[in-house]
ZALORO-720233 format. One record per residue (C-alpha): x, y, z; chain; residue number from 0. Coordinates in steps of 0.05 Angstrom, whole numbers, plus 32768, in hexadecimal, padded with zeros to 4 digits. Example, Ala and Ser with C-alpha at 12.3 -4.5 7.8 and 13.67 -1.06 7.14 Angstrom:
BEGIN
     X     Y     Z  chain  resi
  80F6  7FA6  809C      A     0
  8111  7FEB  808F      A     1
end
This chain:
BEGIN
     X     Y     Z  chain  resi
  84B0  81E2  7F58      A     0
  84EF  81BD  7F44      A     1
  8538  81D1  7F48      A     2
  856F  81BA  7F1A      A     3
  85B1  81B3  7F3F      A     4
  85D6  8195  7F04      A     5
  85FF  81D4  7EF5      A     6
  8617  81D5  7F3D      A     7
  8631  818D  7F3A      A     8
  8651  818F  7EF5      A     9
  8693  81A7  7F12      A    10
  868E  8186  7F56      A    11
  86AC  8142  7F67      A    12
  8698  8119  7FA3      A    13
  865A  8140  7FB7      A    14
  8629  8108  7FA7      A    15
  8610  8107  7FEF      A    16
  85FF  8152  7FEB      A    17
  85D9  8146  7FAA      A    18
  85B3  810C  7FC9      A    19
  859F  8135  8006      A    20
  8587  816F  7FDB      A    21
  8560  8140  7FAF      A    22
  8540  811E  7FEB      A    23
  852E  8162  8009      A    24
  850D  8177  7FC8      A    25
  84E4  8137  7FC5      A    26
  84D2  813A  800F      A    27
  84B5  8180  8009      A    28
  847E  8166  7FDC      A    29
  846F  8128  8005      A    30
  842E  8121  802D      A    31
  842D  8130  8077      A    32
  8412  80EC  808D      A    33
  8422  80D1  80BF      A    34
  8435  810C  80EC      A    35
  8478  8108  8110      A    36
  84A5  812D  8141      A    37
  84F1  812E  8143      A    38
  8511  813E  8186      A    39
  8559  8145  819C      A    40
  855E  811B  81DC      A    41
  85A8  8124  81EA      A    42
  85EA  813E  81CD      A    43
  85EB  8106  8199      A    44
  85A7  80E6  819D      A    45
  8564  80F4  817D      A    46
  851D  80D8  8180      A    47
  84EE  80D3  8146      A    48
  84A5  80CA  815B      A    49
  846E  80B9  8129      A    50
  8423  80B6  8136      A    51
  840C  8075  8117      A    52
  83C9  8065  8136      A    53
  83AA  8026  811B      A    54
  83EC  8004  8108      A    55
  840B  7FCA  812D      A    56
  8455  7FBA  8135      A    57
  844E  7F86  80FD      A    58
  8433  7FBC  80CE      A    59
  8470  7FE9  80D4      A    60
  84B3  7FE0  80B0      A    61
  84F2  8008  80BE      A    62
  852C  8005  808C      A    63
  856D  802C  808C      A    64
  858F  802F  8048      A    65
  85BF  8063  802A      A    66
  85BA  8093  8065      A    67
  856E  8093  8060      A    68
  853D  8078  8093      A    69
  84FE  805E  8071      A    70
  84C2  8053  809E      A    71
  8488  8031  807B      A    72
  8445  8017  8093      A    73
  8417  7FE6  8071      A    74
  83D1  7FDC  808B      A    75
  83BD  7F96  809C      A    76
  8378  7F7D  808B      A    77
  8345  7FA6  80B3      A    78
  831C  7F81  80E6      A    79
  82D1  7F80  80DD      A    80
  82BE  7FBE  8105      A    81
  8278  7FC2  80EB      A    82
  825F  7FFA  80BE      A    83
  828E  8036  80C2      A    84
  8266  8077  80C8      A    85
  82A4  80A4  80CB      A    86
  82ED  8093  80BE      A    87
  831A  80C5  80E0      A    88
  8355  8097  80EF      A    89
  8380  8091  80B2      A    90
  8395  804A  80A5      A    91
  83B5  8053  8062      A    92
  83FA  803A  804F      A    93
  8433  806B  8056      A    94
  847D  8073  804A      A    95
  84A8  80A9  806B      A    96
  84F1  80B6  805B      A    97
  8522  80D9  8089      A    98
  8568  80EC  8073      A    99
  859D  80D7  80A6      A   100
  85DF  80FB  80AE      A   101
  8620  80D5  80A9      A   102
  8630  80AA  80E6      A   103
  85E8  80A8  80FD      A   104
  85C8  8066  8110      A   105
  8583  8050  8124      A   106
  858A  802E  8168      A   107
  8543  8016  8175      A   108
  84F9  801F  816C      A   109
  84BC  8014  8198      A   110
  8472  801D  8190      A   111
  8445  8033  81C9      A   112
  83FF  8051  81C9      A   113
  83FE  805C  817E      A   114
  8441  807F  817D      A   115
  847F  8062  815C      A   116
  84BF  807B  817D      A   117
  8500  8071  8157      A   118
  8542  807E  817C      A   119
  857A  809B  8152      A   120
  85C2  80A8  8168      A   121
  85FD  80CB  8147      A   122
  863E  80A5  8150      A   123
  867D  80CC  8141      A   124
  86B6  809D  812E      A   125
  86F7  80A3  8156      A   126
  871B  80BB  8117      A   127
  86ED  80F8  8113      A   128
  86EF  810B  815C      A   129
  871C  8146  8170      A   130
  875F  8131  818C      A   131
  8790  8158  81B6      A   132
  87D7  8159  819A      A   133
  880C  8160  81D0      A   134
  883F  8197  81C9      A   135
  8885  8182  81DF      A   136
  88B1  81B4  8202      A   137
  88FC  81AB  81FC      A   138
  893C  81D4  8202      A   139
  8957  81C0  81BE      A   140
  8937  81B5  817B      A   141
  892A  816B  816D      A   142
  8950  814A  8135      A   143
  892B  8139  80F4      A   144
  8925  80F0  8108      A   145
  8906  8100  814B      A   146
  88D9  8135  812C      A   147
  88BE  8105  80F7      A   148
  88B3  80CE  812B      A   149
  888D  80FD  815A      A   150
  8863  8117  8121      A   151
  8851  80D0  810B      A   152
  883A  80C0  8152      A   153
  8811  8100  815F      A   154
  87F6  8112  811B      A   155
  87C2  80F3  80ED      A   156
  87E2  8114  80B0      A   157
  880B  80E5  8084      A   158
  8855  80EE  8089      A   159
  8870  8119  8051      A   160
  88A2  80F9  8023      A   161
  88E6  811A  8029      A   162
end
């Protein structure tokens, strides 16, 4: 099943990121489920992505962050001579998984232990986007225009209006 969002974006400007997320979600729904993974929230602004990648070594895994997308791919190295395989239950095929990252999210590290790849992700809110408290001044008389404009310029992030 495919959706066409073109009519929605004909009259919208600057919503390219939304279109990209929707397109990625539509493609991800049809992707295979290998390898399995968990996503856990480990703190107020931190997450952990854990993937089960038995049979892969650290050299077989590649992590790339590009355009707010984390791409985890695995390429199988040459198998060692294990003799005649009677049953193959451990999948050792190549894979590529894509995860959409929100704005201001960065991958801070990755480690592999006991066949599990753990990727640490953290959301960093820039100072400009954090809430700020604006002080309210109390005075007995109304400030003059010059004082008012100066205090607004110091306490507000809005550009000064041209008079």
